[in-house]
HTML snippet that shows the backbone in 3Dmol.js (N, CA, C, O; Angstrom):
<script src="https://3Dmol.org/build/3Dmol-min.js"></script>
<div id="view" style="width:600px;height:400px;position:relative"></div>
<script>
const pdb = `
ATOM      1  N   MET A   1      58.339   0.015 -26.860  1.00  0.00           N
ATOM      2  CA  MET A   1      59.260  -1.077 -27.115  1.00  0.00           C
ATOM      3  C   MET A   1      59.488  -1.194 -28.616  1.00  0.00           C
ATOM      4  O   MET A   1      58.550  -1.101 -29.408  1.00  0.00           O
ATOM      5  N   LYS A   2      60.728  -1.396 -28.991  1.00  0.00           N
ATOM      6  CA  LYS A   2      61.080  -1.499 -30.402  1.00  0.00           C
ATOM      7  C   LYS A   2      60.744  -2.896 -30.922  1.00  0.00           C
ATOM      8  O   LYS A   2      61.080  -3.908 -30.307  1.00  0.00           O
ATOM      9  N   GLN A   3      60.073  -2.919 -32.070  1.00  0.00           N
ATOM     10  CA  GLN A   3      59.726  -4.199 -32.684  1.00  0.00           C
ATOM     11  C   GLN A   3      60.926  -4.753 -33.439  1.00  0.00           C
ATOM     12  O   GLN A   3      61.793  -4.005 -33.891  1.00  0.00           O
ATOM     13  N   ASN A   4      60.961  -6.076 -33.568  1.00  0.00           N
ATOM     14  CA  ASN A   4      62.004  -6.691 -34.385  1.00  0.00           C
ATOM     15  C   ASN A   4      61.737  -6.381 -35.843  1.00  0.00           C
ATOM     16  O   ASN A   4      60.599  -6.475 -36.303  1.00  0.00           O
ATOM     17  N   ASN A   5      62.768  -6.017 -36.565  1.00  0.00           N
ATOM     18  CA  ASN A   5      62.656  -5.693 -37.976  1.00  0.00           C
ATOM     19  C   ASN A   5      63.693  -6.533 -38.711  1.00  0.00           C
ATOM     20  O   ASN A   5      64.895  -6.288 -38.607  1.00  0.00           O
ATOM     21  N   ILE A   6      63.218  -7.518 -39.448  1.00  0.00           N
ATOM     22  CA  ILE A   6      64.115  -8.468 -40.101  1.00  0.00           C
ATOM     23  C   ILE A   6      65.016  -7.788 -41.136  1.00  0.00           C
ATOM     24  O   ILE A   6      66.180  -8.160 -41.278  1.00  0.00           O
ATOM     25  N   ILE A   7      64.488  -6.796 -41.857  1.00  0.00           N
ATOM     26  CA  ILE A   7      65.296  -6.089 -42.847  1.00  0.00           C
ATOM     27  C   ILE A   7      66.418  -5.328 -42.156  1.00  0.00           C
ATOM     28  O   ILE A   7      67.563  -5.340 -42.609  1.00  0.00           O
ATOM     29  N   GLN A   8      66.081  -4.674 -41.066  1.00  0.00           N
ATOM     30  CA  GLN A   8      67.079  -3.914 -40.306  1.00  0.00           C
ATOM     31  C   GLN A   8      68.166  -4.848 -39.765  1.00  0.00           C
ATOM     32  O   GLN A   8      69.356  -4.551 -39.871  1.00  0.00           O
ATOM     33  N   GLU A   9      67.755  -5.955 -39.195  1.00  0.00           N
ATOM     34  CA  GLU A   9      68.710  -6.906 -38.624  1.00  0.00           C
ATOM     35  C   GLU A   9      69.627  -7.488 -39.694  1.00  0.00           C
ATOM     36  O   GLU A   9      70.841  -7.564 -39.507  1.00  0.00           O
ATOM     37  N   LYS A  10      69.041  -7.898 -40.811  1.00  0.00           N
ATOM     38  CA  LYS A  10      69.840  -8.524 -41.871  1.00  0.00           C
ATOM     39  C   LYS A  10      70.769  -7.520 -42.546  1.00  0.00           C
ATOM     40  O   LYS A  10      71.897  -7.867 -42.895  1.00  0.00           O
ATOM     41  N   SER A  11      70.318  -6.288 -42.734  1.00  0.00           N
ATOM     42  CA  SER A  11      71.191  -5.297 -43.370  1.00  0.00           C
ATOM     43  C   SER A  11      72.356  -4.943 -42.455  1.00  0.00           C
ATOM     44  O   SER A  11      73.468  -4.712 -42.928  1.00  0.00           O
ATOM     45  N   PHE A  12      72.109  -4.900 -41.154  1.00  0.00           N
ATOM     46  CA  PHE A  12      73.186  -4.621 -40.213  1.00  0.00           C
ATOM     47  C   PHE A  12      74.195  -5.772 -40.203  1.00  0.00           C
ATOM     48  O   PHE A  12      75.404  -5.537 -40.214  1.00  0.00           O
ATOM     49  N   ALA A  13      73.704  -7.008 -40.182  1.00  0.00           N
ATOM     50  CA  ALA A  13      74.598  -8.173 -40.206  1.00  0.00           C
ATOM     51  C   ALA A  13      75.401  -8.206 -41.508  1.00  0.00           C
ATOM     52  O   ALA A  13      76.583  -8.549 -41.507  1.00  0.00           O
ATOM     53  N   PHE A  14      74.752  -7.847 -42.615  1.00  0.00           N
ATOM     54  CA  PHE A  14      75.433  -7.791 -43.910  1.00  0.00           C
ATOM     55  C   PHE A  14      76.548  -6.746 -43.881  1.00  0.00           C
ATOM     56  O   PHE A  14      77.658  -7.003 -44.346  1.00  0.00           O
ATOM     57  N   ALA A  15      76.249  -5.572 -43.335  1.00  0.00           N
ATOM     58  CA  ALA A  15      77.252  -4.507 -43.257  1.00  0.00           C
ATOM     59  C   ALA A  15      78.449  -4.944 -42.416  1.00  0.00           C
ATOM     60  O   ALA A  15      79.593  -4.646 -42.759  1.00  0.00           O
ATOM     61  N   GLU A  16      78.188  -5.648 -41.318  1.00  0.00           N
ATOM     62  CA  GLU A  16      79.291  -6.157 -40.483  1.00  0.00           C
ATOM     63  C   GLU A  16      80.171  -7.119 -41.270  1.00  0.00           C
ATOM     64  O   GLU A  16      81.397  -7.062 -41.173  1.00  0.00           O
ATOM     65  N   ARG A  17      79.553  -7.999 -42.047  1.00  0.00           N
ATOM     66  CA  ARG A  17      80.317  -8.962 -42.839  1.00  0.00           C
ATOM     67  C   ARG A  17      81.144  -8.253 -43.917  1.00  0.00           C
ATOM     68  O   ARG A  17      82.271  -8.649 -44.211  1.00  0.00           O
ATOM     69  N   ILE A  18      80.569  -7.210 -44.491  1.00  0.00           N
ATOM     70  CA  ILE A  18      81.292  -6.459 -45.522  1.00  0.00           C
ATOM     71  C   ILE A  18      82.483  -5.719 -44.920  1.00  0.00           C
ATOM     72  O   ILE A  18      83.543  -5.646 -45.542  1.00  0.00           O
ATOM     73  N   VAL A  19      82.323  -5.174 -43.726  1.00  0.00           N
ATOM     74  CA  VAL A  19      83.448  -4.502 -43.061  1.00  0.00           C
ATOM     75  C   VAL A  19      84.581  -5.504 -42.847  1.00  0.00           C
ATOM     76  O   VAL A  19      85.747  -5.176 -43.064  1.00  0.00           O
ATOM     77  N   ASN A  20      84.247  -6.715 -42.424  1.00  0.00           N
ATOM     78  CA  ASN A  20      85.269  -7.748 -42.254  1.00  0.00           C
ATOM     79  C   ASN A  20      85.910  -8.134 -43.590  1.00  0.00           C
ATOM     80  O   ASN A  20      87.118  -8.365 -43.653  1.00  0.00           O
ATOM     81  N   LEU A  21      85.107  -8.204 -44.655  1.00  0.00           N
ATOM     82  CA  LEU A  21      85.640  -8.482 -45.989  1.00  0.00           C
ATOM     83  C   LEU A  21      86.590  -7.369 -46.421  1.00  0.00           C
ATOM     84  O   LEU A  21      87.661  -7.634 -46.967  1.00  0.00           O
ATOM     85  N   TYR A  22      86.197  -6.139 -46.178  1.00  0.00           N
ATOM     86  CA  TYR A  22      87.040  -4.981 -46.522  1.00  0.00           C
ATOM     87  C   TYR A  22      88.386  -5.070 -45.808  1.00  0.00           C
ATOM     88  O   TYR A  22      89.435  -4.871 -46.420  1.00  0.00           O
ATOM     89  N   LYS A  23      88.351  -5.367 -44.528  1.00  0.00           N
ATOM     90  CA  LYS A  23      89.603  -5.484 -43.762  1.00  0.00           C
ATOM     91  C   LYS A  23      90.484  -6.587 -44.336  1.00  0.00           C
ATOM     92  O   LYS A  23      91.694  -6.412 -44.484  1.00  0.00           O
ATOM     93  N   TYR A  24      89.869  -7.725 -44.658  1.00  0.00           N
ATOM     94  CA  TYR A  24      90.616  -8.844 -45.230  1.00  0.00           C
ATOM     95  C   TYR A  24      91.248  -8.455 -46.564  1.00  0.00           C
ATOM     96  O   TYR A  24      92.432  -8.706 -46.791  1.00  0.00           O
ATOM     97  N   LEU A  25      90.449  -7.835 -47.454  1.00  0.00           N
ATOM     98  CA  LEU A  25      90.974  -7.467 -48.766  1.00  0.00           C
ATOM     99  C   LEU A  25      92.119  -6.466 -48.663  1.00  0.00           C
ATOM    100  O   LEU A  25      93.091  -6.549 -49.414  1.00  0.00           O
ATOM    101  N   CYS A  26      92.008  -5.534 -47.747  1.00  0.00           N
ATOM    102  CA  CYS A  26      93.072  -4.530 -47.585  1.00  0.00           C
ATOM    103  C   CYS A  26      94.327  -5.132 -46.969  1.00  0.00           C
ATOM    104  O   CYS A  26      95.437  -4.883 -47.441  1.00  0.00           O
ATOM    105  N   GLU A  27      94.151  -5.920 -45.922  1.00  0.00           N
ATOM    106  CA  GLU A  27      95.304  -6.435 -45.182  1.00  0.00           C
ATOM    107  C   GLU A  27      95.976  -7.619 -45.878  1.00  0.00           C
ATOM    108  O   GLU A  27      97.203  -7.678 -45.967  1.00  0.00           O
ATOM    109  N   GLU A  28      95.177  -8.552 -46.365  1.00  0.00           N
ATOM    110  CA  GLU A  28      95.742  -9.783 -46.921  1.00  0.00           C
ATOM    111  C   GLU A  28      96.022  -9.693 -48.421  1.00  0.00           C
ATOM    112  O   GLU A  28      97.042 -10.195 -48.892  1.00  0.00           O
ATOM    113  N   LYS A  29      95.143  -9.072 -49.152  1.00  0.00           N
ATOM    114  CA  LYS A  29      95.265  -9.054 -50.614  1.00  0.00           C
ATOM    115  C   LYS A  29      95.784  -7.729 -51.163  1.00  0.00           C
ATOM    116  O   LYS A  29      96.053  -7.612 -52.359  1.00  0.00           O
ATOM    117  N   LYS A  30      95.923  -6.743 -50.301  1.00  0.00           N
ATOM    118  CA  LYS A  30      96.402  -5.416 -50.697  1.00  0.00           C
ATOM    119  C   LYS A  30      95.560  -4.825 -51.831  1.00  0.00           C
ATOM    120  O   LYS A  30      96.088  -4.199 -52.750  1.00  0.00           O
ATOM    121  N   GLU A  31      94.254  -5.032 -51.752  1.00  0.00           N
ATOM    122  CA  GLU A  31      93.311  -4.522 -52.742  1.00  0.00           C
ATOM    123  C   GLU A  31      92.554  -3.372 -52.089  1.00  0.00           C
ATOM    124  O   GLU A  31      91.879  -3.570 -51.078  1.00  0.00           O
ATOM    125  N   PHE A  32      92.661  -2.169 -52.659  1.00  0.00           N
ATOM    126  CA  PHE A  32      92.108  -0.990 -52.000  1.00  0.00           C
ATOM    127  C   PHE A  32      90.967  -0.324 -52.769  1.00  0.00           C
ATOM    128  O   PHE A  32      90.068   0.241 -52.146  1.00  0.00           O
ATOM    129  N   VAL A  33      90.975  -0.372 -54.081  1.00  0.00           N
ATOM    130  CA  VAL A  33      89.984   0.369 -54.863  1.00  0.00           C
ATOM    131  C   VAL A  33      88.627  -0.322 -54.835  1.00  0.00           C
ATOM    132  O   VAL A  33      87.639   0.276 -54.410  1.00  0.00           O
ATOM    133  N   LEU A  34      88.567  -1.561 -55.277  1.00  0.00           N
ATOM    134  CA  LEU A  34      87.301  -2.289 -55.311  1.00  0.00           C
ATOM    135  C   LEU A  34      86.753  -2.509 -53.903  1.00  0.00           C
ATOM    136  O   LEU A  34      85.549  -2.394 -53.678  1.00  0.00           O
ATOM    137  N   SER A  35      87.630  -2.822 -52.964  1.00  0.00           N
ATOM    138  CA  SER A  35      87.173  -3.069 -51.596  1.00  0.00           C
ATOM    139  C   SER A  35      86.535  -1.829 -50.982  1.00  0.00           C
ATOM    140  O   SER A  35      85.577  -1.938 -50.216  1.00  0.00           O
ATOM    141  N   LYS A  36      87.058  -0.657 -51.310  1.00  0.00           N
ATOM    142  CA  LYS A  36      86.485   0.579 -50.774  1.00  0.00           C
ATOM    143  C   LYS A  36      85.093   0.829 -51.359  1.00  0.00           C
ATOM    144  O   LYS A  36      84.199   1.287 -50.647  1.00  0.00           O
ATOM    145  N   GLN A  37      84.904   0.538 -52.635  1.00  0.00           N
ATOM    146  CA  GLN A  37      83.593   0.708 -53.259  1.00  0.00           C
ATOM    147  C   GLN A  37      82.579  -0.260 -52.654  1.00  0.00           C
ATOM    148  O   GLN A  37      81.433   0.116 -52.410  1.00  0.00           O
ATOM    149  N   ILE A  38      82.991  -1.495 -52.411  1.00  0.00           N
ATOM    150  CA  ILE A  38      82.111  -2.479 -51.774  1.00  0.00           C
ATOM    151  C   ILE A  38      81.711  -1.991 -50.391  1.00  0.00           C
ATOM    152  O   ILE A  38      80.544  -2.093 -50.012  1.00  0.00           O
ATOM    153  N   LEU A  39      82.658  -1.466 -49.640  1.00  0.00           N
ATOM    154  CA  LEU A  39      82.389  -0.951 -48.302  1.00  0.00           C
ATOM    155  C   LEU A  39      81.400   0.208 -48.349  1.00  0.00           C
ATOM    156  O   LEU A  39      80.444   0.234 -47.574  1.00  0.00           O
ATOM    157  N   ARG A  40      81.616   1.155 -49.239  1.00  0.00           N
ATOM    158  CA  ARG A  40      80.735   2.334 -49.313  1.00  0.00           C
ATOM    159  C   ARG A  40      79.312   1.954 -49.695  1.00  0.00           C
ATOM    160  O   ARG A  40      78.359   2.421 -49.072  1.00  0.00           O
ATOM    161  N   SER A  41      79.156   1.112 -50.711  1.00  0.00           N
ATOM    162  CA  SER A  41      77.804   0.779 -51.170  1.00  0.00           C
ATOM    163  C   SER A  41      77.043  -0.057 -50.160  1.00  0.00           C
ATOM    164  O   SER A  41      75.844   0.145 -49.972  1.00  0.00           O
ATOM    165  N   SER A  42      77.717  -0.992 -49.505  1.00  0.00           N
ATOM    166  CA  SER A  42      77.002  -1.842 -48.549  1.00  0.00           C
ATOM    167  C   SER A  42      76.628  -1.093 -47.275  1.00  0.00           C
ATOM    168  O   SER A  42      75.542  -1.300 -46.733  1.00  0.00           O
ATOM    169  N   THR A  43      77.501  -0.238 -46.799  1.00  0.00           N
ATOM    170  CA  THR A  43      77.155   0.517 -45.594  1.00  0.00           C
ATOM    171  C   THR A  43      76.132   1.598 -45.919  1.00  0.00           C
ATOM    172  O   THR A  43      75.340   1.977 -45.056  1.00  0.00           O
ATOM    173  N   SER A  44      76.138   2.098 -47.146  1.00  0.00           N
ATOM    174  CA  SER A  44      75.114   3.052 -47.564  1.00  0.00           C
ATOM    175  C   SER A  44      73.752   2.383 -47.591  1.00  0.00           C
ATOM    176  O   SER A  44      72.753   2.987 -47.199  1.00  0.00           O
ATOM    177  N   MET A  45      73.706   1.152 -48.048  1.00  0.00           N
ATOM    178  CA  MET A  45      72.447   0.412 -48.069  1.00  0.00           C
ATOM    179  C   MET A  45      71.872   0.308 -46.662  1.00  0.00           C
ATOM    180  O   MET A  45      70.694   0.594 -46.449  1.00  0.00           O
ATOM    181  N   SER A  46      72.686  -0.095 -45.715  1.00  0.00           N
ATOM    182  CA  SER A  46      72.224  -0.233 -44.331  1.00  0.00           C
ATOM    183  C   SER A  46      71.803   1.106 -43.744  1.00  0.00           C
ATOM    184  O   SER A  46      70.812   1.185 -43.018  1.00  0.00           O
ATOM    185  N   ALA A  47      72.548   2.154 -44.055  1.00  0.00           N
ATOM    186  CA  ALA A  47      72.209   3.489 -43.538  1.00  0.00           C
ATOM    187  C   ALA A  47      70.870   3.961 -44.088  1.00  0.00           C
ATOM    188  O   ALA A  47      70.080   4.557 -43.356  1.00  0.00           O
ATOM    189  N   ASN A  48      70.607   3.705 -45.355  1.00  0.00           N
ATOM    190  CA  ASN A  48      69.331   4.118 -45.938  1.00  0.00           C
ATOM    191  C   ASN A  48      68.170   3.320 -45.376  1.00  0.00           C
ATOM    192  O   ASN A  48      67.070   3.855 -45.236  1.00  0.00           O
ATOM    193  N   ILE A  49      68.383   2.072 -45.056  1.00  0.00           N
ATOM    194  CA  ILE A  49      67.329   1.284 -44.415  1.00  0.00           C
ATOM    195  C   ILE A  49      67.035   1.852 -43.033  1.00  0.00           C
ATOM    196  O   ILE A  49      65.871   1.973 -42.650  1.00  0.00           O
ATOM    197  N   GLU A  50      68.065   2.198 -42.287  1.00  0.00           N
ATOM    198  CA  GLU A  50      67.878   2.825 -40.974  1.00  0.00           C
ATOM    199  C   GLU A  50      67.104   4.140 -41.101  1.00  0.00           C
ATOM    200  O   GLU A  50      66.202   4.416 -40.311  1.00  0.00           O
ATOM    201  N   GLU A  51      67.463   4.938 -42.091  1.00  0.00           N
ATOM    202  CA  GLU A  51      66.769   6.216 -42.286  1.00  0.00           C
ATOM    203  C   GLU A  51      65.315   6.001 -42.677  1.00  0.00           C
ATOM    204  O   GLU A  51      64.451   6.778 -42.270  1.00  0.00           O
ATOM    205  N   SER A  52      65.026   4.969 -43.452  1.00  0.00           N
ATOM    206  CA  SER A  52      63.638   4.718 -43.850  1.00  0.00           C
ATOM    207  C   SER A  52      62.781   4.347 -42.643  1.00  0.00           C
ATOM    208  O   SER A  52      61.588   4.649 -42.608  1.00  0.00           O
ATOM    209  N   ILE A  53      63.384   3.700 -41.666  1.00  0.00           N
ATOM    210  CA  ILE A  53      62.647   3.320 -40.457  1.00  0.00           C
ATOM    211  C   ILE A  53      62.252   4.566 -39.674  1.00  0.00           C
ATOM    212  O   ILE A  53      61.171   4.605 -39.086  1.00  0.00           O
ATOM    213  N   GLY A  54      63.107   5.580 -39.657  1.00  0.00           N
ATOM    214  CA  GLY A  54      62.809   6.815 -38.948  1.00  0.00           C
ATOM    215  C   GLY A  54      62.163   7.860 -39.847  1.00  0.00           C
ATOM    216  O   GLY A  54      62.328   9.060 -39.625  1.00  0.00           O
ATOM    217  N   ARG A  55      61.445   7.422 -40.837  1.00  0.00           N
ATOM    218  CA  ARG A  55      60.852   8.306 -41.847  1.00  0.00           C
ATOM    219  C   ARG A  55      59.848   9.290 -41.254  1.00  0.00           C
ATOM    220  O   ARG A  55      59.301   9.083 -40.171  1.00  0.00           O
ATOM    221  N   GLN A  56      59.630  10.359 -42.000  1.00  0.00           N
ATOM    222  CA  GLN A  56      58.625  11.334 -41.601  1.00  0.00           C
ATOM    223  C   GLN A  56      57.369  11.203 -42.443  1.00  0.00           C
ATOM    224  O   GLN A  56      56.311  11.700 -42.055  1.00  0.00           O
ATOM    225  N   SER A  57      57.466  10.547 -43.579  1.00  0.00           N
ATOM    226  CA  SER A  57      56.303  10.346 -44.445  1.00  0.00           C
ATOM    227  C   SER A  57      56.496   9.056 -45.231  1.00  0.00           C
ATOM    228  O   SER A  57      57.588   8.490 -45.270  1.00  0.00           O
ATOM    229  N   ASP A  58      55.415   8.606 -45.855  1.00  0.00           N
ATOM    230  CA  ASP A  58      55.504   7.402 -46.681  1.00  0.00           C
ATOM    231  C   ASP A  58      56.425   7.631 -47.873  1.00  0.00           C
ATOM    232  O   ASP A  58      57.121   6.713 -48.308  1.00  0.00           O
ATOM    233  N   LYS A  59      56.430   8.856 -48.403  1.00  0.00           N
ATOM    234  CA  LYS A  59      57.300   9.163 -49.535  1.00  0.00           C
ATOM    235  C   LYS A  59      58.761   9.013 -49.128  1.00  0.00           C
ATOM    236  O   LYS A  59      59.556   8.452 -49.882  1.00  0.00           O
ATOM    237  N   ASP A  60      59.126   9.507 -47.942  1.00  0.00           N
ATOM    238  CA  ASP A  60      60.495   9.354 -47.442  1.00  0.00           C
ATOM    239  C   ASP A  60      60.864   7.878 -47.299  1.00  0.00           C
ATOM    240  O   ASP A  60      61.970   7.469 -47.652  1.00  0.00           O
ATOM    241  N   PHE A  61      59.935   7.090 -46.783  1.00  0.00           N
ATOM    242  CA  PHE A  61      60.158   5.660 -46.588  1.00  0.00           C
ATOM    243  C   PHE A  61      60.509   4.988 -47.915  1.00  0.00           C
ATOM    244  O   PHE A  61      61.514   4.285 -48.017  1.00  0.00           O
ATOM    245  N   PHE A  62      59.677   5.208 -48.921  1.00  0.00           N
ATOM    246  CA  PHE A  62      59.906   4.569 -50.218  1.00  0.00           C
ATOM    247  C   PHE A  62      61.158   5.105 -50.905  1.00  0.00           C
ATOM    248  O   PHE A  62      61.865   4.355 -51.577  1.00  0.00           O
ATOM    249  N   THR A  63      61.435   6.387 -50.741  1.00  0.00           N
ATOM    250  CA  THR A  63      62.635   6.963 -51.346  1.00  0.00           C
ATOM    251  C   THR A  63      63.886   6.314 -50.774  1.00  0.00           C
ATOM    252  O   THR A  63      64.777   5.913 -51.522  1.00  0.00           O
ATOM    253  N   LYS A  64      63.955   6.210 -49.459  1.00  0.00           N
ATOM    254  CA  LYS A  64      65.137   5.619 -48.812  1.00  0.00           C
ATOM    255  C   LYS A  64      65.275   4.136 -49.154  1.00  0.00           C
ATOM    256  O   LYS A  64      66.387   3.655 -49.372  1.00  0.00           O
ATOM    257  N   LEU A  65      64.160   3.409 -49.202  1.00  0.00           N
ATOM    258  CA  LEU A  65      64.255   2.004 -49.559  1.00  0.00           C
ATOM    259  C   LEU A  65      64.655   1.822 -51.023  1.00  0.00           C
ATOM    260  O   LEU A  65      65.348   0.862 -51.358  1.00  0.00           O
ATOM    261  N   THR A  66      64.230   2.720 -51.885  1.00  0.00           N
ATOM    262  CA  THR A  66      64.643   2.661 -53.287  1.00  0.00           C
ATOM    263  C   THR A  66      66.146   2.870 -53.411  1.00  0.00           C
ATOM    264  O   THR A  66      66.815   2.171 -54.173  1.00  0.00           O
ATOM    265  N   ILE A  67      66.671   3.821 -52.669  1.00  0.00           N
ATOM    266  CA  ILE A  67      68.109   4.071 -52.682  1.00  0.00           C
ATOM    267  C   ILE A  67      68.860   2.836 -52.151  1.00  0.00           C
ATOM    268  O   ILE A  67      69.875   2.432 -52.719  1.00  0.00           O
ATOM    269  N   ALA A  68      68.355   2.245 -51.067  1.00  0.00           N
ATOM    270  CA  ALA A  68      68.983   1.052 -50.497  1.00  0.00           C
ATOM    271  C   ALA A  68      68.973  -0.091 -51.521  1.00  0.00           C
ATOM    272  O   ALA A  68      69.948  -0.832 -51.647  1.00  0.00           O
ATOM    273  N   HIS A  69      67.870  -0.220 -52.241  1.00  0.00           N
ATOM    274  CA  HIS A  69      67.780  -1.268 -53.277  1.00  0.00           C
ATOM    275  C   HIS A  69      68.815  -1.047 -54.375  1.00  0.00           C
ATOM    276  O   HIS A  69      69.441  -2.001 -54.838  1.00  0.00           O
ATOM    277  N   LYS A  70      68.998   0.197 -54.791  1.00  0.00           N
ATOM    278  CA  LYS A  70      70.001   0.502 -55.813  1.00  0.00           C
ATOM    279  C   LYS A  70      71.413   0.170 -55.318  1.00  0.00           C
ATOM    280  O   LYS A  70      72.237  -0.341 -56.076  1.00  0.00           O
ATOM    281  N   GLU A  71      71.681   0.462 -54.056  1.00  0.00           N
ATOM    282  CA  GLU A  71      73.008   0.158 -53.498  1.00  0.00           C
ATOM    283  C   GLU A  71      73.255  -1.330 -53.436  1.00  0.00           C
ATOM    284  O   GLU A  71      74.383  -1.786 -53.622  1.00  0.00           O
ATOM    285  N   ALA A  72      72.203  -2.095 -53.176  1.00  0.00           N
ATOM    286  CA  ALA A  72      72.351  -3.547 -53.094  1.00  0.00           C
ATOM    287  C   ALA A  72      72.717  -4.100 -54.456  1.00  0.00           C
ATOM    288  O   ALA A  72      72.889  -5.310 -54.605  1.00  0.00           O
TER     289      ALA A  72
END
`;
const viewer = $3Dmol.createViewer("view");
viewer.addModel(pdb, "pdb");
viewer.setStyle({}, {cartoon: {color: "spectrum"}});
viewer.zoomTo();
viewer.render();
</script>
């Protein structure tokens, strides 16, 4: 059974909110450059957190979380 992981849950919820922000900025404000960078960095953060959970070693875990921290 999968345990609840607050970091995983919050990063996923954050990524969902950023996707909605990206859509709003593109559709309503016609802003494409900054919104795309926000989308890439926030979804990268969530992806790295997911990868750290499926780590093969402690070094991989810390490396992925460090990358996620930089993206944040």
